[in-house]
Every structure is written in C-alpha cells, then in structure tokens.
N, C-alpha and C positions, 0 to 999 in steps of 0.2 A: 118412772121411777126418779123421786127424787131424795139423793142420794150425796150426801158430800164425801163419805170413806165407807171404803167396801175391804172388809178387813180377812183376807184367806186363812181360813184356820183348816188343819191338816186333819184328814175324817178318821184319821188311825191313831188318833194323841188323845184318851182319856184327859190328861194335864191340861194341854191346849183348848181341847173344847170347854172344859169346866172353866179355863178363867177367862172363856172369848165374851160372854156374858156381861162381865164387867167392864167391857174394853170401851164402851161409847161408841161404840162402832153405826152408822146409820145402818150396813149391810152388812152380816155375817155371812163368807161365801163359804161351805163347808166341803172340804177339797174331796175329792174322789181321783181323780187326775192326776198330776206332776208330782205332787208331795206324797203319794201313797206307793210303796213300790209294789208290782205284783202279786206278789204274795197275799199281801196283805188287802187285797180290795175286797173281797166279802166279809171279811170283820170292819174295815170300814163302814162299809155298806151299813151291818147292822149297825153300830157307831152312832152314824149321821139321824139314820132313820130314828135309831134312839132320841136322842136329841132331838129332834123336831118334835118328836110325840108329847114329852116332857114339855114344851113351850107350846103348844097347839093352841091354847086359849091366851096365855100374858104375854106376851115375845119383846124382851129389851130392843131388839132391832128386827127388820127385815131377813129374812131366816132362807138364802138361797144354795145353792147346791151343784160345786161344778161338776158335768157330768165328764165322763171321757168321747173321744172325739165319737161322730154320731156314725162315720164307716166302720165305724168296731165294734164287734159282738158285745163289748165292754159298756155301750152307753147301753143297748137293748137291757144290758142286768141293770143297769144304776135305775133305769125308765121302771123297770118292774119293780123293782126296789122300796124306789124314794115315792113317786107319787101318790102313792094313797098315805104317805105321813104328812101331805100336803104343806111343801114348800114352798114360799111367796114367790120363786123363781128358781129357773136355772144357766149359769152360764157355759156356753157351749164354744169349747176350743176349738182351733184350728178351721174355723169354717173355712170353707172353701169357697162361699156364697151364699144369696141368698135361696138356692135352693137346699141348703143345707138344712136352714133354719124352716123352711117349709115341710122339708121332710120330718125334724123332731115335732114341730108343730100336727104335723100329725099321726105322732106316735100318741103326743101328749091327748088327742080329741079322744079318742079311745080308752088312754087307760084313767085319764079324768072320769070318763061315762062309767065303767066298771066301778070307781073310789067312790063314785054321788057328789063328785065335785060340779063348781058349775062348769061350764062351757069357757074354756080362756082365762080358767081362772091361776092360773103356772105361767108368768112371763118366762121373756129369751132374752139374755145379753151376752150376743155373741163378740168373740174376742178377733176382732176383725180382719186380721194382717197376719196371721201368724202361717201362711202357707202364701210362697211366690205366687199363685194362679189366683187368691184373693184380693190381691192387689188391684187388682182389674175389674173388679165386679165391685169395687164397693159401694157405687151408684146407683146399684140395683136394691140395695135395704131397702130406699121408698117405698115397695112395694112388696117388703115383708109379712104384712101385717099386723091384727091390732095386738098379737103377743108381743112383738118386737120391745124394750122396755127403755133402751142403751144402746149404746155401740163403745167396743172399747178396742186397745190396741197390744198390741205387744213385740217386743221386737225380739226378742233369746232365739224363738224357733226360727224365727224369720232370718235371722243372721248364720245361724246352723244348717240352715236350708238351702242359703245362696253361698254357702262356703266362707264366709267371713272371720276373718281372723278374730275383729272385733267391730261391735257398733255405736262402740264410745271413742273419741280423741284427746286428746292431749291435755285437754283442760275439762274432761268427763262430760261432756254434750253431746248429743247424738251425731253422728256423722248424716252426711246427706241423704242418703238412702232412707235410713229411717226418720229424717226428720218429715221426708215427702210422705210418707205411712202414715205417720202422726198427722199431718194436714188434714191428709186425703180422708181418715177417718172423721176431722174433729169438722169436713166439710158434709161426709155422707149422713152422718147423725142429722146436723141441720135438715140437712134433704129431705131427711125420714121425721122428722118432727120430734127425735128425740135426745135425750140428754148425752155428750159425747164424756166418758170416762177416760180421765188418763193413765199410763198404765203407772206401775209400781217403779216407786226408786228403791231400790236393792239394797243401798249400807242403812240399814237403821240406825246405830250408830251415829248418823251425819246427819244431826238435826239441821244446822245450817244449809247443807245442802237441799234437805227434804222443803225447808223453805222454801227455798229460793226456786225448786223444782215446780211448787204449789206455787207460786207465784205466776211464772211464768207459764200454768195449764190455767188458769184463772184470768190472767190477761188475754191469755188465744181464744178463753172460749169455752174451754172445756168446764162441766158442773159438781167433779169431783175426782177423784183420783183410788188405785188401788191402794193399800197397804199389805206390808208381809210381816208386818212384827206390832203387837199391842200400845206399844209405846210411838209410834208414826200415828196414832188414830188423833190425837188430840191436836197435835199439829195438822195434821191436815182439816180437820172440822172448824178449825180456829179460821186457817187460811181462806177457806173457801166462804166463810161468812162476810158477807158487806163492810165496811169498813163504818163508823160513825161517819165519816166526812161524805162518803160515797152515799150514804141514806139520807143526809140533809141535801147532795146535793140533787138525789132522783126525784127526793121531795118537792123542790123546790121547781122541778122541770114539770111536773105532772099538775103543781101549781101554777103553774103560767098559763100550761094548753088551755087546761079548765080555765081562768080566765078571759082567755081568748078562742071561745068557738069558731071552727072551721076558718080559724086561721093555719098554714101548713109551715109555716116559718118566723120564727120570733129571734131576738137578741136577748140575751140572758148574757149580764156580766162581759160585756163587748163580744160576746161569739154568736155568731148566728146558730140557734138548733133547728132542729125540722125532724120529720116527722119518725125516723129511726132513733133520733136520740131517746122522744120521748118513749120509744119500744124497749129500748137500752132500762130509762129509768123505772118503765113500769116491773119488767123482767127484775131487776134490782131489787124493788119494794117487795116482790110475790117473793122473792127468793127468801127475804129477811121474815116474811110472814109465817113460811113455813118451819122455824125451828123457835 
C-alpha cells in the first residue's frame, strides 16, 4: 500500500460519497462500521457496492471498505455484499491479533473464487490497537500473509475499553499508554514489511495541529495518515511528500555510495554515513517517484 492519505467516507451518506472522488485522497475508506447506525447497515452496503461498481474501471483513488468486526455476523454480511464489487482492500477494525486476519483471509479466498477474482486480490489493513489483548500480539503480524497491506492504530476504542477518562494530555498529546500503542504499531509494521499508517487527527478545523501531527508521524516513520474530513487530505498529502532539501540530500547520499562501490561507511558534509543512511535515502527517492 503506497498511500499518504486515507479518507473515511460514511457508507450511508450519498452526499459524502459523491464528494469523495474529488477529495484527492490516495485511498477512500468506504465505511460500514462506526459511522453507520445499526438500522442503516443494509442500505449502506448497497450504496457502497453501487459506488464500487460505478468506479470499477477508472478509479480516482484506491477504494477500500471498512467492514464490521470479524467476530460479528455483520462482518459476514458485509463480505457477502462487497467482495463481488471488487474493493481494493478491506480495513479490519478491532482486530485481536493475526488470527483475525487469517480468519478474514479465509473468507476472502472463498468469496474471491466465487466472484471470479484473482486469489489474494483484496488486501487487508488491520486497525491493530483497538482492543487491549491486541497490544500483546502486534509482533505476530509478521506472519499475517501476503494480503497484509499495512497496519494502522486507533486510540478511541482502546481508551474506552480500559476505562480511561481521556487519551490526550492538557497539551493535546497522546498520554503514555497510547504513545506505546502507536510506537508498537510502527515497529510491528516494519517487522511485517508493510507501511505504518498513523491514526486520524480528530479536529478537522485545526490545520496547524494536523500539520504538527503529520510532521511527527512522518518523522517517526509512518508512511501516511487517516483522514476524517476531505479538508484534511491536501495537508496530509503535502506533509508526507519529501521536501526539496530532503530529496537533494538523498540524491547526494546515493551518488556518493555509487561512486564508492564496496565501501560501507563514508563522510558527507563532515558527518559519517553508512548503509542505514543509504537505505533511508533510497526510500525517500522511491517515495517521491511514486507521486
């Protein structure tokens, strides 16, 4: 998954679905879970399927669907409805661990075959920290299989589950339990060889706060960020692109190593650089080439 911005779109809103295609988001997450009331689930599935089919050939963004938790009957109803409409992937909420990903993958194998889709065509993006037990299984995503496209995290369901009065301090920063969940998601994604996607910034009117949150996420190694409102997309896209200075430095690092084959440590601008710096530079250049 190469995505900077992943925008949630309520599956029961014709107005929001109609506006989503013009948002510029790399991924639209058509939501059947938390933003849809129980009595609207069936109609939301129908709208989401119609949307997927309307963009079956020429999609403005990747189209993913957030299904309901796999341990509920709603998830099976979601899958039966949407798989044949060919989403690019499924966001899996409230995962308890890699066993939930394996369970979802088994359902997808059967439904893909019935729909005439290529086996493994539909990816999975777990929300990996929404249940307390999930925190202790994050390292297991390294054996989730080829459907795993990334990992993201969430704090709201987790804080409710543990009985926290809040998950932010007086400065609006994550308190220590949620900093731990965030960091473990980042490390788990790296161990699994997939991108880490930072959670959403809830105050969509606070652009400065969003920019700061994006800068911290990108600094720490996250490859993208969830968005809750279309107005957040442009800021997220901008923030997760390498700057001109970063690109110039990365190009110099790569050129220096190419000019000195077989050498693992070199000096650039008075500082020592080695193979990890080369890998970081190559990653920055690769990210720029995909945009």
